[in-house]
One Martini backbone bead per residue (centre of mass of N, CA, C, O) as a GRO file, in nm:
protein
  562
    1UNK     BB    1   8.310   5.850   7.207
    2UNK     BB    2   8.365   5.974   7.506
    3UNK     BB    3   8.449   5.897   7.805
    4UNK     BB    4   8.364   5.951   8.109
    5UNK     BB    5   8.451   6.157   8.363
    6UNK     BB    6   8.552   6.032   8.685
    7UNK     BB    7   8.792   6.216   8.729
    8UNK     BB    8   9.034   6.430   8.888
    9UNK     BB    9   9.273   6.635   8.904
   10UNK     BB   10   9.580   6.604   9.088
   11UNK     BB   11   9.783   6.853   9.201
   12UNK     BB   12   9.974   6.664   9.385
   13UNK     BB   13  10.097   6.498   9.115
   14UNK     BB   14  10.208   6.779   9.035
   15UNK     BB   15  10.420   7.072   8.945
   16UNK     BB   16  10.279   7.136   8.674
   17UNK     BB   17   9.984   7.280   8.576
   18UNK     BB   18  10.000   7.199   8.265
   19UNK     BB   19   9.923   6.899   8.318
   20UNK     BB   20   9.617   6.934   8.329
   21UNK     BB   21   9.566   6.954   8.029
   22UNK     BB   22   9.680   6.676   7.944
   23UNK     BB   23   9.506   6.507   8.117
   24UNK     BB   24   9.235   6.601   7.974
   25UNK     BB   25   9.324   6.513   7.687
   26UNK     BB   26   9.328   6.202   7.757
   27UNK     BB   27   9.014   6.184   7.871
   28UNK     BB   28   8.895   6.442   7.656
   29UNK     BB   29   8.993   6.504   7.350
   30UNK     BB   30   8.703   6.577   7.196
   31UNK     BB   31   8.651   6.794   7.364
   32UNK     BB   32   8.570   7.119   7.433
   33UNK     BB   33   8.762   7.382   7.535
   34UNK     BB   34   8.716   7.623   7.302
   35UNK     BB   35   8.525   7.912   7.240
   36UNK     BB   36   8.586   8.148   6.982
   37UNK     BB   37   8.591   8.469   6.842
   38UNK     BB   38   8.531   8.583   6.511
   39UNK     BB   39   8.526   8.799   6.263
   40UNK     BB   40   8.295   8.856   6.033
   41UNK     BB   41   8.058   8.959   5.854
   42UNK     BB   42   8.004   9.286   5.941
   43UNK     BB   43   8.143   9.210   6.243
   44UNK     BB   44   8.032   8.948   6.317
   45UNK     BB   45   8.033   8.696   6.515
   46UNK     BB   46   8.243   8.398   6.506
   47UNK     BB   47   8.262   8.072   6.606
   48UNK     BB   48   8.521   7.869   6.729
   49UNK     BB   49   8.689   7.553   6.783
   50UNK     BB   50   8.860   7.367   7.052
   51UNK     BB   51   9.018   7.100   7.159
   52UNK     BB   52   9.202   6.942   7.388
   53UNK     BB   53   9.413   6.813   7.190
   54UNK     BB   54   9.461   7.072   7.030
   55UNK     BB   55   9.552   7.254   7.265
   56UNK     BB   56   9.793   7.077   7.366
   57UNK     BB   57   9.952   7.064   7.091
   58UNK     BB   58   9.978   7.363   7.053
   59UNK     BB   59  10.133   7.422   7.329
   60UNK     BB   60  10.368   7.238   7.260
   61UNK     BB   61  10.467   7.383   7.019
   62UNK     BB   62  10.519   7.651   7.161
   63UNK     BB   63  10.702   7.545   7.380
   64UNK     BB   64  10.935   7.455   7.192
   65UNK     BB   65  10.963   7.714   7.047
   66UNK     BB   66  11.051   7.884   7.296
   67UNK     BB   67  11.313   7.720   7.351
   68UNK     BB   68  11.446   7.769   7.068
   69UNK     BB   69  11.422   8.086   7.111
   70UNK     BB   70  11.494   8.147   7.440
   71UNK     BB   71  11.219   8.062   7.606
   72UNK     BB   72  11.258   7.951   7.931
   73UNK     BB   73  11.362   7.884   8.213
   74UNK     BB   74  11.274   8.190   8.397
   75UNK     BB   75  11.145   8.361   8.174
   76UNK     BB   76  11.039   8.672   8.160
   77UNK     BB   77  10.691   8.721   8.010
   78UNK     BB   78  10.521   8.931   7.837
   79UNK     BB   79  10.154   8.929   7.821
   80UNK     BB   80   9.962   9.054   7.516
   81UNK     BB   81   9.672   8.900   7.468
   82UNK     BB   82   9.390   8.823   7.345
   83UNK     BB   83   9.110   8.660   7.393
   84UNK     BB   84   9.186   8.313   7.299
   85UNK     BB   85   9.358   8.074   7.167
   86UNK     BB   86   9.651   8.204   7.197
   87UNK     BB   87   9.630   8.271   7.499
   88UNK     BB   88   9.602   7.980   7.606
   89UNK     BB   89   9.836   7.835   7.453
   90UNK     BB   90  10.069   8.022   7.555
   91UNK     BB   91  10.040   8.002   7.855
   92UNK     BB   92  10.086   7.695   7.874
   93UNK     BB   93  10.350   7.705   7.720
   94UNK     BB   94  10.502   7.860   7.939
   95UNK     BB   95  10.474   7.644   8.161
   96UNK     BB   96  10.608   7.414   7.994
   97UNK     BB   97  10.886   7.593   7.961
   98UNK     BB   98  10.922   7.746   8.246
   99UNK     BB   99  10.822   8.007   8.230
  100UNK     BB  100  10.728   8.373   8.325
  101UNK     BB  101  10.458   8.519   8.329
  102UNK     BB  102  10.342   8.864   8.270
  103UNK     BB  103  10.065   9.014   8.428
  104UNK     BB  104   9.881   9.299   8.289
  105UNK     BB  105   9.649   9.535   8.317
  106UNK     BB  106   9.545   9.736   8.049
  107UNK     BB  107   9.340   9.923   8.228
  108UNK     BB  108   9.559  10.113   8.408
  109UNK     BB  109   9.742  10.235   8.195
  110UNK     BB  110  10.025  10.351   8.040
  111UNK     BB  111  10.202  10.434   8.289
  112UNK     BB  112  10.165  10.193   8.483
  113UNK     BB  113  10.249   9.981   8.271
  114UNK     BB  114  10.541  10.081   8.239
  115UNK     BB  115  10.623  10.051   8.536
  116UNK     BB  116  10.573   9.742   8.546
  117UNK     BB  117  10.776   9.666   8.327
  118UNK     BB  118  11.024   9.794   8.464
  119UNK     BB  119  11.003   9.607   8.714
  120UNK     BB  120  11.003   9.322   8.574
  121UNK     BB  121  11.204   9.281   8.337
  122UNK     BB  122  11.147   9.155   8.068
  123UNK     BB  123  11.300   8.938   7.811
  124UNK     BB  124  10.997   8.901   7.702
  125UNK     BB  125  10.752   8.971   7.422
  126UNK     BB  126  10.395   8.886   7.397
  127UNK     BB  127  10.189   9.016   7.124
  128UNK     BB  128  10.018   9.233   6.980
  129UNK     BB  129  10.062   9.481   6.762
  130UNK     BB  130   9.966   9.709   6.949
  131UNK     BB  131  10.166   9.652   7.177
  132UNK     BB  132  10.433   9.675   7.002
  133UNK     BB  133  10.391   9.967   6.924
  134UNK     BB  134  10.381  10.073   7.216
  135UNK     BB  135  10.657   9.966   7.297
  136UNK     BB  136  10.816  10.140   7.096
  137UNK     BB  137  10.695  10.439   7.147
  138UNK     BB  138  10.711  10.402   7.493
  139UNK     BB  139  10.941  10.208   7.600
  140UNK     BB  140  10.887   9.926   7.674
  141UNK     BB  141  11.125   9.737   7.799
  142UNK     BB  142  11.390   9.832   7.645
  143UNK     BB  143  11.638   9.701   7.818
  144UNK     BB  144  11.517   9.387   7.851
  145UNK     BB  145  11.422   9.309   7.579
  146UNK     BB  146  11.504   9.036   7.341
  147UNK     BB  147  11.223   8.870   7.299
  148UNK     BB  148  11.000   8.847   7.016
  149UNK     BB  149  10.640   8.821   6.983
  150UNK     BB  150  10.390   8.803   6.709
  151UNK     BB  151  10.049   8.856   6.657
  152UNK     BB  152  10.109   8.847   6.349
  153UNK     BB  153  10.237   9.065   6.162
  154UNK     BB  154  10.537   9.227   6.217
  155UNK     BB  155  10.592   9.504   6.081
  156UNK     BB  156  10.883   9.578   6.195
  157UNK     BB  157  10.889   9.470   6.516
  158UNK     BB  158  11.035   9.214   6.535
  159UNK     BB  159  11.136   8.910   6.555
  160UNK     BB  160  10.861   8.689   6.576
  161UNK     BB  161  10.603   8.489   6.506
  162UNK     BB  162  10.367   8.260   6.595
  163UNK     BB  163  10.406   8.092   6.329
  164UNK     BB  164  10.712   8.057   6.368
  165UNK     BB  165  10.706   7.931   6.649
  166UNK     BB  166  10.552   7.676   6.571
  167UNK     BB  167  10.758   7.573   6.366
  168UNK     BB  168  10.984   7.537   6.569
  169UNK     BB  169  10.827   7.319   6.739
  170UNK     BB  170  10.764   7.099   6.513
  171UNK     BB  171  11.105   7.074   6.480
  172UNK     BB  172  11.125   6.978   6.772
  173UNK     BB  173  11.266   6.793   7.078
  174UNK     BB  174  11.163   6.905   7.307
  175UNK     BB  175  11.074   6.907   7.647
  176UNK     BB  176  10.729   6.836   7.766
  177UNK     BB  177  10.719   6.946   8.047
  178UNK     BB  178  10.888   7.114   8.260
  179UNK     BB  179  11.059   7.072   8.540
  180UNK     BB  180  10.943   7.162   8.866
  181UNK     BB  181  10.921   7.339   9.137
  182UNK     BB  182  10.695   7.442   9.363
  183UNK     BB  183  10.886   7.709   9.441
  184UNK     BB  184  10.883   7.815   9.171
  185UNK     BB  185  10.841   8.047   8.951
  186UNK     BB  186  10.547   8.106   8.746
  187UNK     BB  187  10.447   8.414   8.814
  188UNK     BB  188  10.346   8.760   8.743
  189UNK     BB  189  10.085   8.949   8.919
  190UNK     BB  190   9.927   9.233   8.881
  191UNK     BB  191   9.771   9.455   9.037
  192UNK     BB  192   9.533   9.703   8.984
  193UNK     BB  193   9.569   9.975   9.169
  194UNK     BB  194   9.298  10.091   9.318
  195UNK     BB  195   9.485  10.144   9.618
  196UNK     BB  196   9.746  10.171   9.434
  197UNK     BB  197  10.019  10.056   9.343
  198UNK     BB  198  10.117   9.823   9.144
  199UNK     BB  199  10.189   9.480   9.225
  200UNK     BB  200  10.404   9.202   9.197
  201UNK     BB  201  10.297   8.881   9.219
  202UNK     BB  202  10.431   8.580   9.345
  203UNK     BB  203  10.397   8.286   9.167
  204UNK     BB  204  10.378   7.957   9.237
  205UNK     BB  205  10.308   7.645   9.151
  206UNK     BB  206  10.154   7.572   9.419
  207UNK     BB  207   9.940   7.794   9.389
  208UNK     BB  208   9.790   7.693   9.137
  209UNK     BB  209   9.728   7.407   9.230
  210UNK     BB  210   9.555   7.499   9.471
  211UNK     BB  211   9.346   7.661   9.310
  212UNK     BB  212   9.222   7.435   9.155
  213UNK     BB  213   9.132   7.260   9.404
  214UNK     BB  214   8.959   7.484   9.553
  215UNK     BB  215   8.763   7.563   9.338
  216UNK     BB  216   8.636   7.274   9.292
  217UNK     BB  217   8.541   7.235   9.586
  218UNK     BB  218   8.384   7.502   9.658
  219UNK     BB  219   8.195   7.485   9.381
  220UNK     BB  220   8.155   7.205   9.229
  221UNK     BB  221   8.330   7.148   8.993
  222UNK     BB  222   8.293   6.997   8.664
  223UNK     BB  223   8.350   6.815   8.417
  224UNK     BB  224   8.181   6.943   8.122
  225UNK     BB  225   8.146   7.215   8.160
  226UNK     BB  226   8.022   7.558   8.091
  227UNK     BB  227   8.210   7.861   8.050
  228UNK     BB  228   8.176   8.227   8.130
  229UNK     BB  229   8.455   8.431   8.130
  230UNK     BB  230   8.487   8.792   8.184
  231UNK     BB  231   8.782   8.716   8.302
  232UNK     BB  232   9.069   8.606   8.172
  233UNK     BB  233   9.239   8.484   8.400
  234UNK     BB  234   9.012   8.291   8.506
  235UNK     BB  235   8.996   8.113   8.239
  236UNK     BB  236   9.264   7.947   8.287
  237UNK     BB  237   9.118   7.724   8.474
  238UNK     BB  238   8.920   7.566   8.290
  239UNK     BB  239   9.102   7.345   8.165
  240UNK     BB  240   9.198   7.229   8.442
  241UNK     BB  241   8.879   7.160   8.514
  242UNK     BB  242   8.730   7.055   8.234
  243UNK     BB  243   8.621   7.297   8.080
  244UNK     BB  244   8.426   7.493   7.878
  245UNK     BB  245   8.519   7.773   7.696
  246UNK     BB  246   8.366   8.093   7.662
  247UNK     BB  247   8.438   8.361   7.464
  248UNK     BB  248   8.350   8.667   7.496
  249UNK     BB  249   8.203   8.942   7.302
  250UNK     BB  250   8.424   9.158   7.463
  251UNK     BB  251   8.553   9.404   7.665
  252UNK     BB  252   8.749   9.316   7.935
  253UNK     BB  253   8.808   9.627   8.037
  254UNK     BB  254   8.461   9.672   8.008
  255UNK     BB  255   8.218   9.500   8.166
  256UNK     BB  256   7.974   9.715   8.188
  257UNK     BB  257   7.963   9.745   7.842
  258UNK     BB  258   7.834   9.496   7.794
  259UNK     BB  259   7.627   9.309   7.609
  260UNK     BB  260   7.346   9.144   7.735
  261UNK     BB  261   7.219   9.014   7.478
  262UNK     BB  262   7.489   8.872   7.383
  263UNK     BB  263   7.522   8.703   7.643
  264UNK     BB  264   7.262   8.551   7.633
  265UNK     BB  265   7.305   8.422   7.349
  266UNK     BB  266   7.564   8.273   7.442
  267UNK     BB  267   7.449   8.109   7.671
  268UNK     BB  268   7.225   7.960   7.497
  269UNK     BB  269   7.396   7.834   7.278
  270UNK     BB  270   7.608   7.680   7.489
  271UNK     BB  271   7.492   7.611   7.765
  272UNK     BB  272   7.567   7.761   8.016
  273UNK     BB  273   7.674   7.697   8.367
  274UNK     BB  274   7.909   7.908   8.404
  275UNK     BB  275   7.965   8.226   8.572
  276UNK     BB  276   8.198   8.497   8.536
  277UNK     BB  277   8.182   8.819   8.731
  278UNK     BB  278   8.125   9.117   8.800
  279UNK     BB  279   7.909   9.322   8.954
  280UNK     BB  280   7.857   9.506   8.715
  281UNK     BB  281   7.788   9.279   8.511
  282UNK     BB  282   7.551   9.163   8.676
  283UNK     BB  283   7.377   9.405   8.678
  284UNK     BB  284   7.333   9.429   8.377
  285UNK     BB  285   7.236   9.135   8.320
  286UNK     BB  286   6.988   9.133   8.521
  287UNK     BB  287   6.829   9.383   8.418
  288UNK     BB  288   6.777   9.256   8.140
  289UNK     BB  289   6.637   8.991   8.238
  290UNK     BB  290   6.407   9.132   8.403
  291UNK     BB  291   6.296   9.316   8.176
  292UNK     BB  292   6.261   9.053   7.963
  293UNK     BB  293   6.198   8.786   8.104
  294UNK     BB  294   6.470   8.619   8.171
  295UNK     BB  295   6.584   8.271   8.179
  296UNK     BB  296   6.875   8.085   8.255
  297UNK     BB  297   6.858   7.755   8.217
  298UNK     BB  298   7.172   7.642   8.223
  299UNK     BB  299   7.241   7.782   8.482
  300UNK     BB  300   7.409   7.683   8.799
  301UNK     BB  301   7.650   7.915   8.814
  302UNK     BB  302   7.772   8.195   9.001
  303UNK     BB  303   8.071   8.411   8.985
  304UNK     BB  304   8.166   8.683   9.215
  305UNK     BB  305   8.424   8.936   9.181
  306UNK     BB  306   8.633   9.238   9.290
  307UNK     BB  307   8.379   9.304   9.473
  308UNK     BB  308   8.123   9.394   9.646
  309UNK     BB  309   7.802   9.244   9.649
  310UNK     BB  310   7.504   9.334   9.615
  311UNK     BB  311   7.217   9.209   9.716
  312UNK     BB  312   7.036   9.311   9.483
  313UNK     BB  313   7.210   9.169   9.266
  314UNK     BB  314   7.173   8.874   9.361
  315UNK     BB  315   6.853   8.871   9.352
  316UNK     BB  316   6.831   8.945   9.047
  317UNK     BB  317   7.005   8.705   8.949
  318UNK     BB  318   6.821   8.490   9.067
  319UNK     BB  319   6.570   8.574   8.890
  320UNK     BB  320   6.737   8.478   8.616
  321UNK     BB  321   6.714   8.199   8.742
  322UNK     BB  322   6.699   7.906   8.865
  323UNK     BB  323   6.642   7.784   9.184
  324UNK     BB  324   6.911   7.580   9.174
  325UNK     BB  325   7.085   7.807   9.151
  326UNK     BB  326   7.408   7.947   9.224
  327UNK     BB  327   7.554   8.220   9.412
  328UNK     BB  328   7.891   8.322   9.425
  329UNK     BB  329   8.090   8.530   9.674
  330UNK     BB  330   8.410   8.571   9.684
  331UNK     BB  331   8.706   8.615   9.875
  332UNK     BB  332   8.998   8.822   9.779
  333UNK     BB  333   9.314   8.817   9.616
  334UNK     BB  334   9.584   8.807   9.442
  335UNK     BB  335   9.762   8.700   9.697
  336UNK     BB  336   9.466   8.558   9.789
  337UNK     BB  337   9.302   8.275   9.619
  338UNK     BB  338   9.067   8.187   9.795
  339UNK     BB  339   8.922   8.254  10.112
  340UNK     BB  340   8.608   8.292  10.082
  341UNK     BB  341   8.246   8.209  10.091
  342UNK     BB  342   7.913   8.289   9.956
  343UNK     BB  343   7.580   8.196   9.918
  344UNK     BB  344   7.253   8.260   9.830
  345UNK     BB  345   7.109   8.089  10.054
  346UNK     BB  346   7.246   8.254  10.298
  347UNK     BB  347   7.075   8.515  10.203
  348UNK     BB  348   6.881   8.594  10.421
  349UNK     BB  349   6.686   8.821  10.588
  350UNK     BB  350   6.869   8.838  10.840
  351UNK     BB  351   7.137   8.899  10.684
  352UNK     BB  352   7.042   9.151  10.536
  353UNK     BB  353   6.971   9.323  10.777
  354UNK     BB  354   7.259   9.334  10.884
  355UNK     BB  355   7.386   9.470  10.627
  356UNK     BB  356   7.170   9.721  10.634
  357UNK     BB  357   7.285   9.794  10.944
  358UNK     BB  358   7.624   9.771  10.947
  359UNK     BB  359   7.799   9.504  10.982
  360UNK     BB  360   7.845   9.426  10.680
  361UNK     BB  361   7.998   9.190  10.450
  362UNK     BB  362   7.919   8.878  10.396
  363UNK     BB  363   8.189   8.617  10.310
  364UNK     BB  364   8.192   8.381  10.496
  365UNK     BB  365   8.358   8.108  10.511
  366UNK     BB  366   8.634   7.963  10.513
  367UNK     BB  367   8.836   7.798  10.300
  368UNK     BB  368   8.954   7.506  10.281
  369UNK     BB  369   9.255   7.544  10.470
  370UNK     BB  370   9.196   7.812  10.575
  371UNK     BB  371   9.298   8.094  10.778
  372UNK     BB  372   9.157   8.335  11.008
  373UNK     BB  373   9.235   8.672  11.134
  374UNK     BB  374   9.183   8.929  11.386
  375UNK     BB  375   9.351   9.237  11.412
  376UNK     BB  376   9.503   9.497  11.495
  377UNK     BB  377   9.534   9.802  11.375
  378UNK     BB  378   9.828   9.875  11.178
  379UNK     BB  379  10.117  10.055  11.036
  380UNK     BB  380  10.294   9.814  11.109
  381UNK     BB  381  10.524   9.579  11.088
  382UNK     BB  382  10.537   9.220  11.083
  383UNK     BB  383  10.716   8.919  11.121
  384UNK     BB  384  10.522   8.805  11.351
  385UNK     BB  385  10.228   8.694  11.469
  386UNK     BB  386  10.297   8.738  11.785
  387UNK     BB  387  10.298   9.061  11.748
  388UNK     BB  388   9.994   9.047  11.737
  389UNK     BB  389   9.652   9.145  11.803
  390UNK     BB  390   9.380   8.964  11.886
  391UNK     BB  391   9.050   8.986  11.832
  392UNK     BB  392   8.747   8.973  11.927
  393UNK     BB  393   8.461   8.852  11.866
  394UNK     BB  394   8.293   9.113  11.678
  395UNK     BB  395   8.565   9.272  11.626
  396UNK     BB  396   8.740   9.501  11.460
  397UNK     BB  397   8.989   9.435  11.198
  398UNK     BB  398   9.253   9.294  11.050
  399UNK     BB  399   9.305   9.071  10.782
  400UNK     BB  400   9.412   8.745  10.811
  401UNK     BB  401   9.596   8.494  10.608
  402UNK     BB  402   9.617   8.128  10.552
  403UNK     BB  403   9.747   7.911  10.284
  404UNK     BB  404   9.809   7.759   9.973
  405UNK     BB  405   9.754   8.059   9.817
  406UNK     BB  406   9.965   8.212   9.980
  407UNK     BB  407  10.165   8.444   9.923
  408UNK     BB  408  10.526   8.573   9.990
  409UNK     BB  409  10.560   8.802   9.743
  410UNK     BB  410  10.704   9.066   9.590
  411UNK     BB  411  10.837   9.217   9.318
  412UNK     BB  412  11.072   9.428   9.415
  413UNK     BB  413  10.907   9.473   9.722
  414UNK     BB  414  11.017   9.464  10.016
  415UNK     BB  415  10.852   9.663  10.184
  416UNK     BB  416  10.574   9.535  10.109
  417UNK     BB  417  10.639   9.251  10.209
  418UNK     BB  418  10.694   9.334  10.503
  419UNK     BB  419  10.398   9.455  10.546
  420UNK     BB  420  10.221   9.181  10.435
  421UNK     BB  421  10.423   8.971  10.590
  422UNK     BB  422  10.404   8.677  10.786
  423UNK     BB  423  10.487   8.450  11.053
  424UNK     BB  424  10.491   8.148  11.214
  425UNK     BB  425  10.592   7.881  11.407
  426UNK     BB  426  10.540   7.690  11.145
  427UNK     BB  427  10.629   7.880  10.876
  428UNK     BB  428  10.379   8.035  10.794
  429UNK     BB  429  10.222   8.237  10.568
  430UNK     BB  430  10.092   8.559  10.609
  431UNK     BB  431   9.831   8.777  10.511
  432UNK     BB  432   9.766   9.120  10.461
  433UNK     BB  433   9.468   9.247  10.318
  434UNK     BB  434   9.386   9.555  10.403
  435UNK     BB  435   9.136   9.468  10.567
  436UNK     BB  436   8.833   9.499  10.733
  437UNK     BB  437   8.700   9.289  11.004
  438UNK     BB  438   8.482   9.014  11.101
  439UNK     BB  439   8.424   8.763  11.349
  440UNK     BB  440   8.186   8.547  11.426
  441UNK     BB  441   8.034   8.302  11.628
  442UNK     BB  442   8.030   8.113  11.334
  443UNK     BB  443   8.296   8.200  11.147
  444UNK     BB  444   8.226   8.443  11.000
  445UNK     BB  445   8.299   8.674  10.749
  446UNK     BB  446   8.330   9.042  10.768
  447UNK     BB  447   8.321   9.304  10.557
  448UNK     BB  448   8.411   9.666  10.590
  449UNK     BB  449   8.694   9.754  10.459
  450UNK     BB  450   8.951   9.957  10.399
  451UNK     BB  451   9.203  10.048  10.598
  452UNK     BB  452   9.287  10.310  10.430
  453UNK     BB  453   8.956  10.409  10.426
  454UNK     BB  454   8.920  10.497  10.688
  455UNK     BB  455   8.738  10.688  10.944
  456UNK     BB  456   8.882  10.942  11.167
  457UNK     BB  457   8.716  11.167  11.397
  458UNK     BB  458   8.807  11.094  11.716
  459UNK     BB  459   8.542  10.921  11.813
  460UNK     BB  460   8.539  10.747  11.540
  461UNK     BB  461   8.529  10.446  11.333
  462UNK     BB  462   8.487  10.423  10.981
  463UNK     BB  463   8.353  10.194  10.748
  464UNK     BB  464   8.257  10.197  10.436
  465UNK     BB  465   8.083   9.932  10.380
  466UNK     BB  466   7.902   9.953  10.628
  467UNK     BB  467   7.774  10.230  10.555
  468UNK     BB  468   7.680  10.190  10.252
  469UNK     BB  469   7.464   9.962  10.306
  470UNK     BB  470   7.258  10.161  10.414
  471UNK     BB  471   7.225  10.345  10.148
  472UNK     BB  472   7.198  10.139   9.900
  473UNK     BB  473   6.879  10.086   9.946
  474UNK     BB  474   6.817  10.316   9.790
  475UNK     BB  475   6.645  10.347   9.487
  476UNK     BB  476   6.819  10.601   9.358
  477UNK     BB  477   7.072  10.448   9.395
  478UNK     BB  478   7.369  10.316   9.261
  479UNK     BB  479   7.585  10.456   9.469
  480UNK     BB  480   7.818  10.469   9.747
  481UNK     BB  481   8.049  10.692   9.942
  482UNK     BB  482   8.263  10.691  10.226
  483UNK     BB  483   8.451  10.974  10.335
  484UNK     BB  484   8.748  11.157  10.425
  485UNK     BB  485   8.805  11.490  10.559
  486UNK     BB  486   9.105  11.523  10.642
  487UNK     BB  487   9.285  11.437  10.911
  488UNK     BB  488   9.353  11.191  11.088
  489UNK     BB  489   9.141  11.229  11.376
  490UNK     BB  490   8.972  11.488  11.197
  491UNK     BB  491   8.755  11.376  11.038
  492UNK     BB  492   8.508  11.414  10.783
  493UNK     BB  493   8.224  11.271  10.704
  494UNK     BB  494   8.124  11.166  10.372
  495UNK     BB  495   7.852  11.151  10.134
  496UNK     BB  496   7.859  10.987   9.835
  497UNK     BB  497   7.670  11.007   9.520
  498UNK     BB  498   7.506  10.786   9.275
  499UNK     BB  499   7.250  10.823   9.056
  500UNK     BB  500   6.970  10.687   8.889
  501UNK     BB  501   6.973  10.905   8.667
  502UNK     BB  502   6.750  11.175   8.664
  503UNK     BB  503   6.684  11.451   8.877
  504UNK     BB  504   6.497  11.646   9.018
  505UNK     BB  505   6.491  11.901   9.244
  506UNK     BB  506   6.293  11.762   9.430
  507UNK     BB  507   6.426  11.469   9.428
  508UNK     BB  508   6.696  11.567   9.543
  509UNK     BB  509   6.590  11.668   9.817
  510UNK     BB  510   6.462  11.392   9.899
  511UNK     BB  511   6.724  11.228   9.902
  512UNK     BB  512   6.882  11.389  10.096
  513UNK     BB  513   6.685  11.361  10.332
  514UNK     BB  514   6.686  11.045  10.348
  515UNK     BB  515   6.987  11.009  10.411
  516UNK     BB  516   6.998  11.171  10.676
  517UNK     BB  517   6.795  10.980  10.816
  518UNK     BB  518   6.962  10.725  10.791
  519UNK     BB  519   7.210  10.819  10.946
  520UNK     BB  520   7.044  10.876  11.224
  521UNK     BB  521   6.942  10.556  11.250
  522UNK     BB  522   7.261  10.502  11.290
  523UNK     BB  523   7.535  10.484  11.482
  524UNK     BB  524   7.769  10.465  11.253
  525UNK     BB  525   7.628  10.750  11.088
  526UNK     BB  526   7.571  11.012  11.269
  527UNK     BB  527   7.819  11.196  11.162
  528UNK     BB  528   7.664  11.224  10.897
  529UNK     BB  529   7.597  11.561  10.726
  530UNK     BB  530   7.708  11.505  10.432
  531UNK     BB  531   7.586  11.545  10.086
  532UNK     BB  532   7.711  11.432   9.767
  533UNK     BB  533   7.681  11.482   9.430
  534UNK     BB  534   7.782  11.256   9.161
  535UNK     BB  535   7.815  11.194   8.819
  536UNK     BB  536   8.080  10.979   8.848
  537UNK     BB  537   8.254  10.751   8.954
  538UNK     BB  538   8.555  10.634   9.036
  539UNK     BB  539   8.682  10.336   8.863
  540UNK     BB  540   8.772  10.053   8.787
  541UNK     BB  541   8.814   9.898   8.486
  542UNK     BB  542   8.805   9.595   8.515
  543UNK     BB  543   8.523   9.592   8.707
  544UNK     BB  544   8.359   9.852   8.776
  545UNK     BB  545   8.356   9.866   9.118
  546UNK     BB  546   8.596   9.998   9.235
  547UNK     BB  547   8.630  10.266   9.437
  548UNK     BB  548   8.785  10.587   9.434
  549UNK     BB  549   8.813  10.727   9.731
  550UNK     BB  550   9.049  10.910   9.722
  551UNK     BB  551   8.948  11.091   9.498
  552UNK     BB  552   8.672  11.163   9.633
  553UNK     BB  553   8.792  11.306   9.876
  554UNK     BB  554   8.919  11.538   9.719
  555UNK     BB  555   8.648  11.633   9.597
  556UNK     BB  556   8.513  11.692   9.871
  557UNK     BB  557   8.703  11.901   9.965
  558UNK     BB  558   8.647  12.112   9.740
  559UNK     BB  559   8.349  12.142   9.781
  560UNK     BB  560   8.353  12.242  10.084
  561UNK     BB  561   8.516  12.507   9.998
  562UNK     BB  562   8.282  12.636   9.801
   0.00000   0.00000   0.00000
């Protein structure tokens, strides 16, 4: 039996985050690192397990194999494996080899994916057969890719298989992990592109190290916990944190379509203590639990990110857990994560009233040692923090943040980097979140909406999430979106709504009337006099939560002309 883990890995002691896996393997070698599903008879999932020592050794074999094959320090490597053992082992192997994984959300679509690969210019490509077939047929990274690795039979796809890669590693004497500098590029992570073209965020080794430390401290994560991460990139932190990862049997690109009964079965089977999921997934899961009167006894913590989490979803999820379980809703972005966080005990009735009255969405206090400032909204780039104008407490403006996870550049996007990054007199990098927010008198951060999605009527400026919180409390609404039609400075604010279920003509009129009454009852929404019913909002595929308000605004403009 393994001795209890009394210490936690100190990221400051290592320059390569892959060392966290080896550290855990030394201290809890026989503890399960991953439970992962494989299709059994009749397509039913069958789970297999891998210990920490097995995962560490497998990633070592792959790392040595990568170096023997010519994928070594600094090699940009597109990684397109499905969540499972190979995904974890290869990802840590790339870190150990000093290579630079390139992660792109497959749910963004084929054309954007091709553009991202053309921009990243990876010289290596590791993927499942389907990804390699698409690479050949669609010309992904045709000019740059030289080294190919296929998970499964090669089928004439070129390169070598993962099996062959492992054999290369088993017969190699290459050293792992490679020594890296904290400022060396560790990975390129592309944003989802939900509010613009996806951009490749440059992660350095110090950013990953800082994230491991901050996540552990912010959420009280302990080694030995069991985690169910429904978003694969977030799962990669689990081994570094000493948790057992349970890979859910679901399509990670469509979390809202996950089978809640299967998720509950998995949670109960493995006694999951930690869940990570998007607001859309938690909405589906909590509705199922409430309807079936299920309480997930083992769960101690739920973390939800990707979009603002409605209060009603948090409270419904809380009803699905035992009273001592805590739901955390951190705020951040690919460029800087985490920034701040709020827990369910903080969402008392007074705070809920403020949210539903249009104050914004409270996202809690900044997580130490992050610093947050609110500055005047501007369309201009700033090189120095001193060039901005800080807003008084309680006044909205653009959110700026600095901290150890704050990235400093986009890959080959100098103009975007210039727009999003600035430095202070101490040489620290600050990131412009592109979000509007407020700092209140207690130092809490309130999220108001995307800066690019603000509505300027000429009389007032409306921020989407502030307004939508007022309408989202209506029981017939699934969600709402406030968009601007027309040129900024002369925009007409329009309320687009998506109802839950099918309404009769009488109920449709009632809902329409109710929402107009709500709009007139609050000062920030008084200018909203148009309500449009939409059959199904455009949303991001990854989280199924971020609303495509730009697309909705175009749709609303067409509807108002008809």
